[in-house]
N, C-alpha and C positions, 0 to 999 in steps of 0.2 A: 504494499499500499504506500503511495507516495505521500511524502510530508507536504504540508502547506508551505508557502514561501517564508512565513515568519519562523516556523520550526526549523527549516533548512538553514536560515540565517543564524539562528541561535546555535545550532549544532556546529556551524563553521566558525563560531566565535568562542568556543571553549577556551578558557584562559587559565594559565597557571600563575599562582602567587607563590613566589620563591622567597621565603623569609631568611634573611641573614640574622641569626639569633632566634631560630625557629622554636627553641625550647624555653625561651623566656616568657615572662608574664604577658607582654603585649601580644606576642604572636599566638600564644596558647589561647588567650581570650578572644582574639580575632577568629581563630579557627573554630573555637567552641561557638562563638556568636554566629559565624557563617553557617554552621550546620544547624543551629536553632532556627535561623531565618529561612534556610533552604527547605527545612522540613516542616515549616509552618508552626513551630513551637513558640516563636517570638516574633513580634514585628521589628522592622528595621529602624526603630527609633534612634536618632542620633546619626544616621547615615544621610549625608547631604544628598547623595545621588538617588535617594528613595523618593524624591519629590520632583516636580516639574521645575525646569525644562529637561532634567536629566532622564526621567522615565521615558521620554519620547526620543532620546538620542541614539538608540540602538546600542547601548552599553551591554556588555555581557551580563546575563542574568546571574543572580546569586547562586542559582543551582548549576551554573556553568563554570563555577570557579573551583579549581583543584589546588590543594596546598601541598607544598614540599618546602625544603630548605636546607640550610647549613647551620651547624652549631658545633661547638667544641665541648659542650656539656653532655653528660651521660644521663641526666635526669630527663625522663620522657615528657612529651607534652601532656599526656594523660596524668602523670604524677604531678606536674605543675598545676594543672587544672584542679586536681584533688586538693592541693594546698590552697587555692583560691576559694574553693568551696569551704574549706575549714575556717578561713578568715571571714566568712560571711559575704564575700564579694559576688560569688556566683550561686544562684539557687540550685540546690541538689537535683531537682527535677530536670533542669536544663543540662546539668552535667551528665545525668543518666541518659538523656535523649541524644547527647552529642558523643557519648563514649566511643562508639564504633568509628565515628568520623575522626575523632582524635587519634585513635589507634591507627587508622589508615594514613593520616597525615604524618604521624611520627615515623611510620614505616618508610616514608619518603625522605626522611632527614639523613643527610650525609655529613661526614666530618668536615668541619669548616677550616679556614686557614688559621693556624695558631702561630703567631710570631715567636712564641717561646718553645715551640716544639714541632712535630711533624717530621716528614722524611728528611734525614740528614743529607746535606749537600744539595738540596733542591733549590733551584733558582726561583725567584718570584714569578718569572714567566712560566716556568713549569707548574708552579702552584696554581696560578691563575688558569692555565689550560686545564688542569685537573678539576678545578671548581666549575669551569665552563662546561666540561664534559658531563658533569653531574646535571647541569641545568638542560642541556640539549638532550640528554638521555630521558630525563623526566618529561620534557615536551613531546619527544617521539613516542614514548611508552604510553602516554595518555592521549595521543593524537590531538594535541592542543594546537590552536592557531598561533598562539604566542604565549610568552611567559613575561611577567613583570616581577623584577627583583625589588624587594623592599628591605632596606637596611634598618633593623631594630636592634642591633647589637649594642654593647655597652659603650658609653662615651669615651672617646680617646682625648688625650692632651692635644692642644693645638699643634699644628705641624709647622716647623721651620721650613720655608720654601727653599728648595734646591734648584739649580739651573734646569735640571731634567724635568722638573714639575711644570716648566713653561714650554717645553719643546718635545712634541710627540716623538720625533725621530730619536733624539737623545734618550728619551725615557725608554723607548722600546729596546734600545741597545743596552742600557743599564740594567733592564730587567732580566737579561739573560745571564748576568753574572752571579753565580751562586754565592760569592763572597760578600755581596751587597744586598742591603734591604732598603731600597730607595723609596718604597711606598709603605705607608702605615697599613695595617691590616684592613681597615675599611676601604681603602683605595684598591687593594688587591681584589677584594670582592667586587668593587665597582668595575675594575678592568675585566674581571671574569664575565660580568654582564655584557660588556661590549663584545668580547670574544663570542659569547653565545647568541648575540643579536637580540638581547632581552632589554625591554624598557626598564628604567631604574628610578627609584625614589629613595632619598636619604632622609629618614625620619628622625635621625640623631644629629647632633652638631659636629660629629666627626668629619674628617676631610672628604671621604668617599669620592664622589665624581666631582667634587668641588675644585680639584686641582686643574689648572688651565689646560694642560696637555691631555688630560682625560676627557674634559668637556669638548675639546676640539675633535678628539677621536670619535666621541659619540655623535657629534654633528656630521662628520665625514661618513660615518657608517650607517646613518639613518636611524639613530636610536634616540627616542624622546626620554628626557630626564627631568626630574623635579626635586627640589630640596629648598631649604635645609632646616632641619629641626622642627618637628611637629608642633603646631600651635594648638594646644589642646585645652588649656584652662586659664591660668592666670594671665598669660600673655594675650590670649584671645580677648579676655575681658578688658585688658588694658587698651587693645587696639579698637575696641568698641567705644570706650569712654573718652580716650584722649581726643578723638576728632570732635566729640561733642563740646568739650571745653573750647576748642579752637573755633567751632561754629558760633559760640556765644561771645567770642573775642575775649575770653578769660585767660589770663596768663598763668601757666603752671610754673610755680616757683621750684618745687621739688616733688619727687615721686619715689618714695622709699618703699621697699618691699622685703619680705622674708618668706622663704620656703622651708617647710618642715616635711621631711619624707624619710621613709625607711626602705626596707626590701633591698633588691639588687641595685636600684638606682641610688638609694641613699648611701650604700657602701661605696659604690663607684665614685660618686660625687664628693665623698669625704676626702678623696685624693685632691690635693690643692692644684695639681696640674690639670687633672681631667675637668674639674669644676670651671676652670677658666674658659673652656669651650662653651659650656652652657651659659655661663654669665654673660659672655659676649653676645651670644645670639638672642638671649632674653631681653637685653637692654638696648640693643641697637635700634630696633623699631621704635621703642618708646622715646628715645632721644630724638629721633627724626620727626616724630609726631608732635612733640611738645616743644621742641627748640631749647629744652633745658638739658644741661649736662649733669644736673644733680639728680641722678636716678640710681642711688645705691640699691643694691640687692644682695641678700645673703641667703645661702642654701645650707641647711643644717641636717645632718643625719640623725634621725630619731628612730633607732631600730624597731621599737615596739609599735610604730605606726604601720609597719608592713607596706602594703600597696596604697594605703591612704595618704593623700597629699593635702597638706594644709598651706594656704597661701594668705598672707596678710599684706595689705597695701595701705600706705598713708600718703594722701595727696594734699598738698598745700598750694592754694591758688590765690592769685591776686585779682580782685574784682573792682567794681566802680569806686572811684575816689580813694583807691588804695586799700579798700576793705579786704578782709581775709576770709576765705572759705576753706574748710577742711573736710575732706571725704575719707572715710576709712572702710575698707571692705575685707571680708573674710571668705575665703573660698576653700571648701573641703570636698573631696571626692576620691574615689578609687582611680588612681591615675590610669590604669590599664583600661578601665571602662571609658575614659575620655578618649584614649588614643585609638582603640580597636576599630570603632566605626569609621574613623578617618582613614585608617590603613586600607580597609575594604574599599572606601571611596576612591583612594588613589589608584588602587589596582584596576578598578573598572575604568577610571578616566584615562590612565596611561595606555590601557588596551585600546581605547578609542584613538588616542594620539598616534599610537603606533599603526593602527589600521588606516589612519588618515595620511600617513607619510610624513608626519611632523618629526623633526629631529632636533637634538640639542635641548637646552633648557626650555621649558614651557613656563613663561612668566605668569600666565593666568592661573596656574596651579599654586601660585604664592599664597592664595587664600588659606592653604593648609599649613603654612610654615612661618616660623618666627623670623627667618633670615632668607627671604625667597631669592632663589637664583634668577637672574635676568630681569629683576624688577626692583625698584626702590619704593614701591607702594606698600604701605603697612596698614592703611585705613581699612578695617574689616568690611565695611559697607561698600567701599569702592572695590575692594578685592572680590566681594561677592557678585557685584554687577559684572565685573570683567569676566569672572568664571562662567556666569550664565551665558554671556555673549559668546565666549569662546566655545562652549560645548555645542551651541547651535551651529557655529561655523564649521567646527571639526566634524560634526555629524553630517553636515551637507557635503563634505568631501569624501565620504565613505559610500561606495556604491553597495546597495543591498544585494 
């Protein structure tokens, strides 16, 4: 029996999501949530792409998304999800419904790139080729139209740029030297995505595809990329509020903030080098929106909070005739629950970008990021309008 045109189109657009850091909390939450949505156990609340104009744009259906990934952890996605149930983040009934999907996804997880271990004497070129082979094998094994790589791995310290980071030819030469590690781990994974012909999103502040030489290679090879550092909670709220002060012609004198978090992120960001990357991405947009360089932000590790993130903001504003206004906000949520729906959105939207033949950084996807590649726009409302316009344009370029 022949399928109708709509069904044929969906079958042709089966898309893989390849998580770097697949056994972490965000990837496990996204995988569990995807299964719950696909099986009708939960609505796609929080997914931007579950509303118009996205639902008419020919994006892959939630039921057409297949999960795999890389990780250096031996803790399975199922075990990670069990831990999230124990903390009260995930309802037990949804975990039970998604159990088999988590098991299937974890069976697709392959050993990632470990800068502190792995095959002895292997060059970074060889490592990237090994990772790319995992991605292409996943794509072929599941008859996928394309794969989107999403980096959800732990935050790295900022990278000191080397000459090779600006020159693709020099970089490709340096990568073949087994005695050198010219790229950070996140950028090895990004290069692997290029080799596999997979679209790529950097949901962390790590370098990833942000190095100029890799961004140029992505453009040359027809690969759409988006980043950097997912805008999930506190920063999103800031980019909503700051333009409102500007619209009222009120002057922001200072905007101070504090983050309290535990879990893996809290432990990672307790490293003063790693936290520099996160602080830079979180404050850059606020500084641009307010014109104030007095935007101190602190991130503290509070282990007992687990995946719960608490964010405080204190905003001091000058008003009419030098009067003062103070606004204080408190934000508290499970961080992985904020991030997971946006990760699914990015996979669907980058699949559309890839199908439309778009290459290099996609600035309109800056809506999802603290420090968007290819764009200096941080105003959340303006980003939302640009995203909606882009999805209509990109959908028009794809032939059904």
